[in-house]
C-alpha positions in Angstrom: 100.5 80.8 112.2 100.7 77.5 113.6 103.7 76.8 115.8 104.6 73.6 118.6 104.6 75.6 121.9 105.9 72.5 123.9 106.8 69.0 124.0 107.3 67.0 127.1 108.6 63.4 128.1 108.7 61.5 130.8 111.4 59.1 131.4 111.2 55.4 132.9 113.6 54.4 135.4 114.6 51.1 136.1 118.1 49.9 138.2 117.6 46.4 139.0 115.8 43.9 137.1 113.2 41.0 138.0 116.1 38.5 137.8 118.7 41.0 140.2 120.3 41.9 137.6 121.8 45.8 137.9 122.3 48.5 135.5 125.8 49.7 136.7 125.8 53.1 134.6 122.3 53.8 136.7 123.5 52.5 140.3 123.3 54.6 143.2 126.5 55.4 144.6 126.2 53.3 148.3 127.9 50.4 150.1 126.7 46.9 149.6 126.1 47.1 153.2 123.5 49.7 152.6 121.6 47.3 150.7 121.2 44.8 152.5 120.1 47.3 155.0 117.4 48.0 152.7 116.3 44.3 152.3 116.5 44.0 155.8 113.5 46.4 155.9 112.0 45.4 153.3 111.5 41.7 155.0 110.7 43.5 158.1 108.1 45.1 156.7 106.1 42.0 155.1 106.5 40.2 158.3 105.3 43.0 160.1 102.3 43.4 157.4 101.8 39.8 158.1 101.8 39.5 161.3 99.1 42.6 161.8 96.8 41.1 158.7 96.4 38.0 161.3 95.8 40.0 164.1 92.9 41.8 162.7 91.6 38.5 161.2 91.1 37.5 165.0 89.5 40.8 166.1 93.0 42.3 167.7 93.6 45.2 165.4 91.0 47.3 163.5 90.4 47.5 159.8 94.1 47.2 158.0 95.4 48.0 154.5 97.9 45.6 153.7 101.8 46.8 152.1 102.5 43.3 150.6 104.0 43.9 146.6 104.9 47.4 147.5 108.0 47.3 150.0 110.5 48.6 147.6 108.8 52.1 146.9 108.4 52.6 150.4 111.9 51.4 151.8 113.5 53.1 148.5 111.5 56.3 150.0 112.8 56.3 153.4 115.8 55.2 152.5 116.3 58.5 150.4 115.3 60.8 152.8 117.4 62.7 155.4 117.0 63.5 158.8 115.0 66.5 158.5 112.7 65.6 155.6 109.5 65.3 156.1 106.8 62.5 155.1 102.9 62.8 154.2 101.1 59.3 154.3 98.2 58.4 153.2 97.3 55.1 155.1 99.1 52.4 153.6 102.8 53.7 154.2 103.9 51.3 157.5 106.9 50.6 156.0 108.2 54.2 155.8 107.2 54.4 159.3 109.1 51.4 160.5 111.8 53.0 158.5 112.0 56.4 160.2 111.8 54.7 163.6 108.3 54.6 164.7 108.3 52.5 167.7 106.3 49.2 167.1 104.5 49.4 170.1 102.7 52.6 168.7 102.3 51.2 165.4 100.3 48.1 167.1 98.5 50.7 169.3 97.5 53.0 165.9 95.9 50.0 164.4 93.9 48.9 167.7 92.1 51.9 166.7 93.7 54.2 169.6 94.9 57.9 168.9 98.0 57.4 171.4 99.7 55.2 168.4 99.5 58.3 166.1 102.3 60.6 167.7 105.4 61.5 165.7 108.4 61.7 167.0 111.2 64.0 165.6 113.3 61.6 164.1 109.8 60.4 162.1 109.2 63.8 161.3 105.7 62.6 160.0 102.4 63.5 159.8 99.5 61.1 161.1 97.8 58.6 158.7 95.2 59.9 156.7 92.6 58.2 155.2 90.4 60.7 152.7 91.7 60.1 149.7 94.2 62.7 148.3 93.1 65.1 151.5 97.1 64.7 152.4 98.5 66.6 149.3 97.7 70.6 150.1 98.6 69.6 154.2 102.1 68.5 152.4 102.1 71.6 150.2 101.4 73.7 153.1 104.3 72.0 155.1 106.9 72.5 152.1 105.6 76.3 151.7 106.9 76.3 155.0 110.2 75.1 154.8 110.9 77.0 151.6 109.8 80.3 153.9 111.9 79.6 156.7 114.9 78.6 154.4 114.9 75.2 156.2 117.1 72.6 154.2 114.6 69.9 153.8 111.8 68.5 151.3 108.3 67.7 152.0 107.1 64.0 150.7 103.7 63.0 150.7 101.7 60.1 149.2 98.9 59.7 146.9 97.7 56.1 145.1 96.8 56.3 141.4 92.7 56.7 142.6 94.0 59.4 144.3 95.1 61.4 141.3 91.8 61.7 140.1 90.8 64.0 142.7 91.1 67.5 143.2 93.4 68.2 145.8 95.9 66.6 143.9 95.8 68.9 141.1 95.9 71.7 143.4 98.1 70.6 145.7 101.0 70.4 142.6 99.8 73.5 140.9 100.1 75.1 144.1 103.9 73.8 144.1 104.7 74.9 141.0 104.0 78.0 141.0 105.7 78.4 144.2 108.8 76.1 143.1 108.6 74.0 146.6 110.6 71.6 148.0 108.0 68.7 147.4 108.0 65.2 146.4 104.7 63.9 145.2 104.9 59.9 145.3 102.6 58.5 143.2 102.7 54.6 144.6 100.1 53.3 141.4 99.6 50.1 143.0 97.2 49.9 139.7 93.9 49.4 141.8 92.0 52.0 143.6 89.8 49.8 145.9 87.8 47.5 142.6 88.5 50.7 140.0 91.7 49.8 138.0 93.9 52.3 136.9 92.6 52.1 133.3 89.7 53.9 134.5 91.5 56.8 136.5 92.6 58.3 133.5 93.3 58.3 129.8 96.8 59.9 130.7 99.7 57.1 129.1 101.8 57.8 132.7 100.3 59.4 136.0 103.7 61.0 135.9 102.8 63.4 132.7 100.0 65.0 134.9 103.1 66.7 136.2 103.3 68.6 132.9 100.8 70.2 133.4 101.8 72.0 136.7 105.4 73.1 135.0 107.2 70.7 137.3 109.6 67.3 137.0 108.1 64.0 136.2 109.3 61.0 136.5 108.0 57.1 136.6 110.1 54.7 138.2 109.4 50.8 138.4 108.4 50.5 142.1 109.6 47.0 142.7 113.1 48.0 142.2 114.0 49.8 145.8 117.2 51.2 143.7 115.3 52.8 140.7 113.2 54.4 144.0 115.9 55.1 146.3 117.7 57.2 143.0 114.5 58.7 141.9 113.8 60.6 145.4 117.4 61.1 146.2 117.3 62.9 142.6 114.6 64.6 143.3 115.9 65.9 146.7 118.4 67.4 144.9 116.1 69.6 142.6 114.0 70.4 145.2 116.3 73.6 145.7 114.7 74.8 142.1 111.0 73.3 142.8 108.8 70.2 143.5 109.0 66.4 141.6 106.2 63.8 140.6 107.3 60.2 141.1 105.2 58.0 139.8 106.1 54.0 141.2 104.7 51.4 139.0 103.9 48.4 142.1 101.2 46.2 142.3 98.6 45.7 145.5 99.2 42.1 145.8 96.5 41.9 148.8 93.2 43.7 149.0 92.8 47.1 149.6 92.1 46.6 153.3 90.6 44.0 155.5 87.0 45.2 154.4 87.5 44.6 150.8 87.4 41.3 148.5 89.5 41.8 145.8 88.6 38.1 143.8 84.8 39.8 143.5 86.8 41.9 140.9 90.2 40.9 140.2 91.1 37.8 138.1 94.1 36.0 139.7 95.4 36.1 136.1 96.3 39.2 136.4 98.2 39.0 140.1 100.4 36.1 138.8 102.8 37.9 136.6 103.1 40.4 139.2 104.5 37.5 141.6 107.7 37.3 139.2 107.5 41.2 140.0 108.1 40.2 143.7 110.4 43.1 145.2 112.0 41.5 148.1 112.9 38.2 145.6 115.2 40.5 143.1 117.0 42.0 145.7 117.6 38.6 147.5 119.0 37.4 144.0 121.3 39.9 143.7 122.6 40.2 147.2 122.6 36.0 147.3 124.9 36.3 143.8 127.7 38.9 145.8 127.5 36.4 148.8 126.0 38.9 151.0 123.0 36.9 151.6 121.8 33.8 152.3 118.6 31.5 153.3 120.1 31.0 157.0 120.4 34.6 157.3 117.0 35.4 155.7 115.7 32.6 158.4 118.1 34.1 161.3 116.6 37.6 159.7 112.9 36.9 159.8 113.2 35.1 163.7 114.9 38.1 164.9 112.2 40.5 163.5 109.7 38.1 164.7 110.4 38.5 168.2 110.8 42.2 168.2 107.0 42.2 166.7 105.9 39.7 169.4 107.5 41.6 171.9 105.5 45.0 170.5 102.3 43.2 170.5 102.6 42.1 173.7 102.7 45.8 175.3 100.2 47.1 172.5 97.7 44.7 174.0 98.9 46.1 178.0 98.1 49.7 176.7 95.4 51.5 178.4 94.1 54.4 176.6 93.9 57.8 177.9 90.4 59.6 176.9 92.6 63.1 176.8 94.4 61.8 174.0 91.7 62.3 171.4 91.6 65.6 173.2 94.9 67.3 173.2 96.4 65.9 170.4 93.6 67.6 168.0 94.6 71.3 168.2 97.9 73.6 168.6 95.9 74.9 171.8 92.3 73.5 172.9 89.1 75.6 172.0 86.9 76.0 175.5 84.0 73.7 173.7 86.5 71.0 173.1 87.5 71.4 176.7 83.9 71.3 178.1 83.7 68.1 176.0 86.8 66.8 177.9 85.3 67.5 181.1 82.5 65.5 180.4 83.9 62.5 179.0 86.3 62.0 182.2 83.7 63.2 184.6 81.5 60.1 183.3 83.8 57.8 182.1 82.6 57.5 179.0 85.3 55.5 177.4 84.9 53.0 179.8 
């Protein structure tokens, strides 16, 4: 006997195309003012990114991972999140921290290399930046397990890159989440490159979203440069979270380097980058809002100037910051082991941080 026991499919979602045209049948139910706010955050994220990159090149910030080109994915997710939802990042989600209310001076303190800038607030509801690839996903699954155990009306949203989906942590996390039907949303920020390794070398799977099928959970692929599509996909996943997790693959592109320690011109031809400039996430929202009379070049200039002023003020505060060596000891554990107390005492007594 031979019969088909399973047949799966992955839907693709786009609400706003590259020219700012919207499919009204898929349009999320939101006022125009919310779209304007989303655009302002996208613009803010890009301006913040440019400033941080400049500071790094001046030796005033540590190794940095630029986000340019990925603003729609990050702001779309942040805009769909609710107050009590928890965010689990990797290392490039600066836009979500911004939209979730991270103080700008803390952001710059962190990128100067101090743990003090990584502290979270109740408003942010975020775990710290996680650089090891994929290791944040088991953390996220554990947080989601706790939310379900205590019957919280909240979800956990974790980010991973296309390269991270090749890690065992990814598969173990979605398997655990599927078995336990956790309120867990995994965002694959598929920017086509894992440092110098292209998406084509990660997997033979046609999509990354279809990896969810093996875990028995929902999977969807969206235009990650379409902030409305990302917002809708995440909003739908939050509603569905009562029945279990969702994997959302956001198709976007890393327009800059992996980090400031990387030179993409060594492995990536300019001819590949050029077509993605037409898919710019800010450009399409700008066109949409301008066509509706909700935005203008003057508003763009005024908003940019205001944001630059906020950014510059935060940089000034961050550069006046004096680190307290106790920070790297007291924020590591929920309670401090005796061995760590001894190390802290030694560091303070011997002025190791001076």
